[in-house]
C-alpha positions in Angstrom: -71.3 135.4 -87.3 -67.9 133.9 -87.4 -69.0 130.8 -85.5 -71.9 130.4 -88.0 -69.4 130.6 -90.8 -67.1 128.0 -89.2 -70.1 125.7 -88.7 -71.1 126.1 -92.3 -67.6 125.3 -93.5 -67.5 122.2 -91.2 -70.9 121.0 -92.4 -69.8 121.5 -96.0 -66.6 119.5 -95.6 -68.3 117.0 -93.4 -70.9 116.4 -96.1 -68.1 115.9 -98.7 -66.3 113.4 -96.6 -69.5 111.5 -95.8 -70.2 111.3 -99.5 -66.7 110.0 -100.3 -66.6 107.4 -97.5 -67.4 103.8 -98.4 -68.5 101.9 -95.2 -67.5 98.6 -96.7 -64.0 99.8 -97.5 -63.6 101.5 -94.2 -64.6 98.3 -92.3 -62.1 96.3 -94.3 -59.4 98.8 -93.5 -60.4 98.7 -89.8 -60.0 94.9 -89.8 -56.5 95.2 -91.4 -55.5 97.9 -88.9 -56.7 95.8 -85.9 -54.7 92.8 -87.2 -51.6 95.0 -87.9 -51.6 96.1 -84.2 -51.0 92.6 -82.9 -47.3 92.4 -84.0 -46.5 95.8 -82.5 -48.3 94.8 -79.2 -46.3 91.6 -79.1 -43.1 93.5 -79.6 -43.9 95.9 -76.7 -44.8 93.0 -74.4 -41.5 91.3 -75.4 -39.7 94.5 -74.4 -41.3 94.5 -71.0 -40.6 90.8 -70.6 -37.0 91.3 -71.5 -36.6 94.1 -69.0 -38.0 91.8 -66.3 -35.6 89.0 -67.3 -32.7 91.4 -67.2 -33.6 92.7 -63.7 -34.1 89.2 -62.5 -30.6 88.3 -63.6 -29.3 91.5 -62.0 -30.9 90.5 -58.7 -29.3 87.1 -58.9 -25.9 88.7 -59.6 -26.2 91.0 -56.6 -27.2 88.1 -54.4 -24.2 86.2 -55.5 -22.0 89.2 -55.0 -23.3 89.7 -51.5 -22.6 86.0 -50.7 -19.0 86.4 -51.9 -18.4 89.7 -50.0 -19.9 88.2 -46.9 -17.5 85.2 -47.2 -14.5 87.7 -47.7 -15.6 89.6 -44.6 -15.6 86.5 -42.5 -12.3 85.4 -43.9 -10.7 88.8 -43.1 -12.1 88.7 -39.5 -10.7 85.2 -39.0 -7.3 86.5 -40.3 -7.5 89.5 -37.9 -7.6 91.8 -40.8 -10.2 94.3 -39.7 -9.1 96.8 -42.2 -9.9 94.5 -45.1 -13.2 93.5 -43.4 -14.2 97.2 -43.1 -13.6 97.7 -46.8 -15.6 94.6 -47.7 -18.3 95.8 -45.3 -18.7 99.0 -47.3 -18.9 97.0 -50.5 -21.5 94.8 -48.9 -23.6 97.7 -47.9 -23.6 99.1 -51.5 -24.4 95.7 -52.9 -27.4 95.4 -50.6 -28.7 98.8 -51.6 -28.3 97.9 -55.3 -30.0 94.6 -54.6 -33.0 96.3 -53.0 -33.3 98.7 -55.9 -33.1 95.9 -58.4 -35.7 93.9 -56.6 -38.0 96.9 -56.5 -37.5 97.5 -60.2 -38.1 93.8 -60.8 -41.5 94.0 -59.0 -42.5 96.9 -61.2 -41.3 95.1 -64.3 -43.3 92.0 -63.3 -46.4 94.1 -62.7 -45.9 95.8 -66.0 -45.6 92.5 -67.8 -48.8 91.2 -66.1 -50.6 94.3 -67.0 -49.4 94.2 -70.6 -50.7 90.6 -70.8 -54.1 91.6 -69.5 -54.2 94.6 -71.9 -53.4 92.2 -74.8 -56.1 89.8 -73.7 -58.6 92.6 -73.5 -57.4 94.0 -76.9 -57.7 90.5 -78.5 -61.3 90.1 -77.1 -62.2 93.5 -78.4 -60.5 92.9 -81.7 -62.3 89.6 -82.2 -65.6 91.3 -81.4 -65.1 94.2 -83.7 -63.8 91.9 -86.6 -66.8 89.6 -86.1 -69.2 92.5 -86.1 -67.5 94.1 -89.2 -67.6 90.8 -91.1 -71.2 90.3 -90.3 -71.9 93.8 -91.5 -69.9 93.1 -94.7 -71.8 89.8 -95.3 -75.1 91.6 -94.7 -73.9 94.3 -97.2 -73.1 91.6 -99.8 -76.5 90.0 -99.3 -78.2 93.4 -99.7 -76.2 94.1 -102.9 -77.2 90.7 -104.3 -80.9 91.3 -103.4 -80.7 94.8 -105.0 -79.3 93.2 -108.2 -82.1 90.7 -108.2 -84.7 93.4 -107.5 -83.2 95.4 -110.4 -83.3 92.4 -112.7 -87.0 91.7 -111.8 -87.9 95.4 -112.2 -86.1 95.6 -115.6 -87.8 92.3 -116.6 -91.2 93.8 -115.9 -90.5 97.3 -117.0 -88.8 96.3 -120.2 -91.8 94.5 -121.5 -90.1 91.1 -121.3 -92.8 89.8 -118.9 -95.6 90.7 -121.3 -93.6 89.3 -124.3 -93.0 86.1 -122.5 -96.7 85.6 -121.7 -97.7 86.6 -125.2 -95.3 83.9 -126.7 -96.7 81.3 -124.3 -100.3 82.1 -125.4 -99.3 81.9 -129.0 -97.8 78.5 -128.6 -100.9 77.3 -126.7 -103.1 78.6 -129.4 -101.0 76.9 -132.1 -101.1 73.6 -130.2 -104.9 73.9 -129.8 -105.3 74.7 -133.5 -103.3 71.6 -134.5 -105.2 69.4 -132.2 -108.5 70.7 -133.6 -107.3 70.1 -137.2 -106.3 66.5 -136.3 -109.8 65.9 -134.8 -111.5 67.3 -137.8 -109.3 65.2 -140.2 -110.1 62.1 -138.2 -113.8 62.8 -138.3 -113.8 63.4 -142.1 -112.2 60.0 -142.7 -114.7 57.0 -143.1 -113.1 54.8 -140.5 -115.9 52.3 -140.6 -115.3 51.6 -144.3 -111.6 51.3 -143.6 -112.3 48.8 -140.9 -114.5 46.7 -143.2 -111.9 46.7 -145.9 -109.2 45.7 -143.4 -111.5 42.8 -142.1 -112.2 41.7 -145.7 -108.5 41.6 -146.5 -107.9 39.5 -143.3 -110.7 37.1 -144.3 -109.2 36.8 -147.8 -105.8 36.0 -146.3 -107.4 33.3 -144.1 -109.1 31.7 -147.1 -105.8 31.6 -149.0 -104.1 29.9 -146.0 -107.0 27.4 -145.7 -106.7 26.6 -149.3 -103.0 25.9 -149.0 -103.6 23.7 -146.0 -106.2 21.7 -147.9 -103.9 21.1 -150.8 -101.1 20.1 -148.4 -103.4 17.9 -146.3 -103.0 19.9 -143.2 -106.7 20.5 -142.6 -108.4 19.1 -139.5 -110.5 16.7 -141.6 -107.5 15.3 -143.3 -105.7 14.8 -140.0 -108.7 13.0 -138.5 -108.9 10.7 -141.6 -105.3 9.8 -141.3 -105.7 9.0 -137.7 -108.7 6.7 -138.4 -106.8 4.8 -141.0 -103.9 4.2 -138.6 -106.4 2.8 -136.1 -108.0 0.5 -138.7 -104.6 -0.9 -139.8 -103.4 -1.8 -136.3 -105.4 -5.1 -135.9 -104.2 -6.4 -139.3 -100.7 -5.7 -138.4 -101.0 -7.5 -135.0 -102.6 -10.6 -136.7 -99.8 -10.7 -139.3 -97.2 -10.5 -136.6 -98.8 -13.4 -134.6 -98.8 -15.6 -137.7 -95.1 -15.0 -138.3 -94.4 -16.0 -134.7 -96.4 -19.3 -135.0 -94.5 -20.2 -138.3 -91.1 -19.6 -136.6 -92.1 -21.9 -133.7 -93.2 -24.7 -136.1 -89.9 -24.5 -138.0 -87.9 -24.9 -134.8 -89.9 -28.0 -133.8 
């Protein structure tokens, strides 16, 4: 009974949490958290790298110390100072032990640094994959929301009677246009266009007669022009005869 009660409580709170959760906000928060982990990871890797650098310097220092102690031992032996050589020998032994320990720690530090780099690379690949997946899901969610708004608009357009009103107004305009065109056709049929054309032709003929009358008075008719041309042709022989007589008279005067 108690277990059933616990399950009921869990299901109740689980349902409340599920109803509160917004997948879009949670994915955006996940992206921020993944990006926020990078600086902390870089700091941890830098700490591991610093430890390796410190151990490498320590190894170099022990190696230098061993070289110096070895030189002192040789110098003491050459000076027949075995007591000094023995003291330096003990220091050399401790330095060699410390060197081995430092080298071993350096190997571990290098391995830790390499492993940290591999972990970071794996994390970056996984981070990029999750962020890409989350962004694709967010874009799909935005498209779905936009499609939902469009669907709501279309549904409200049809359900609100706008579609019917729109079609009704279009039909009314078409009917009004057809009515006006019919009235125009009836008006044109009721007008005696034949009589109007006859009257227009009569006015045109009257205008032509008036213009012809003016041309006749001004001597611009075709008959008047032909008569003037014939007169000019008749006068040309007389003019040529008169000019020849004048030429003969001038020649006689000169002689």
